[in-house]
N, C-alpha and C positions, 0 to 999 in steps of 0.2 A: 925060889927066889932067895937071894942073899942081900942083906942090907948092912952098911957100915954103922959105926957109932953115931953118925949124924943122920941116920935114917934114910940114907941115899941108896938107891938100888945099885948094886955093883955086880950082880950076876943074875942071869935069867936062864933057866934050863941048862946050867953048866957053862954058859958062855960068860966069860969075865972081861972080854975086850970090847972096846967101843963105848964104854960108859964114862962120861966126864962131867965135871961140875965146876962152876966158877967160884970165886972167893965167898960170894954171898950164899952159896949152896944151891944155886939154880942149875938145872941140867943144861949142858951145852952140847951134848951128843949122846945118842943111845943106839944100841944095836939089839933090839928085841929078837929073840929066836923065833923064826917063823913070821916075823912082822916086818914093817918098813923101817929101815934105819933113818934116824934123824941126825942131822949135823948142822953146824953153823947156827945153833940156837943163840940168839942174843936177847938181852933183857934190859928193860928200862931201869932207872934209878929206884923205881917203886916195885921192882921184882915182877914186872908184867912182861910176858913173852912179847918181844918186839919183832922177831923174824925167825923163821925156821926153814931148813932146806930138807926136802925129801925127793928122792928119785931125780936129783939134779936140778930141781926147781926151788928157788927161794921165794917164800911168801912173807909179806909184811902183815903185821897185825896192828889194829888200832883199838884203843880202849877209851871209854867215855870220861873216866876220871883217873884218880891215882891209885885205885885198887883194882882187883880182878873181878868185881861184881858185874861189870857190863863191857863185854867185848863188842865193838861196833863194826869191825871189819876184819876179814881174813882174805888177803890178796884182793881180788875184784869182787868178792862177795860181801855185801853189807847186811847187817842184821836189823835194820830199822827201815 
């Protein structure tokens, strides 16, 4: 694995394409070697993952508050 000066992953198993980040440093896309690519990652103003696309399907996420301590839903799955 290779990380940049901001501690963001920029290479995995020699693959350097497919990794991107927004101005706040949140990952917006990833292409892990041997794994499922993630694209279209969007984030709230509180740096909480708001949506993610994998295998052509976009899933929304919901959090209970303004931090990442309690995710309450991922797509149609609720956690309470």
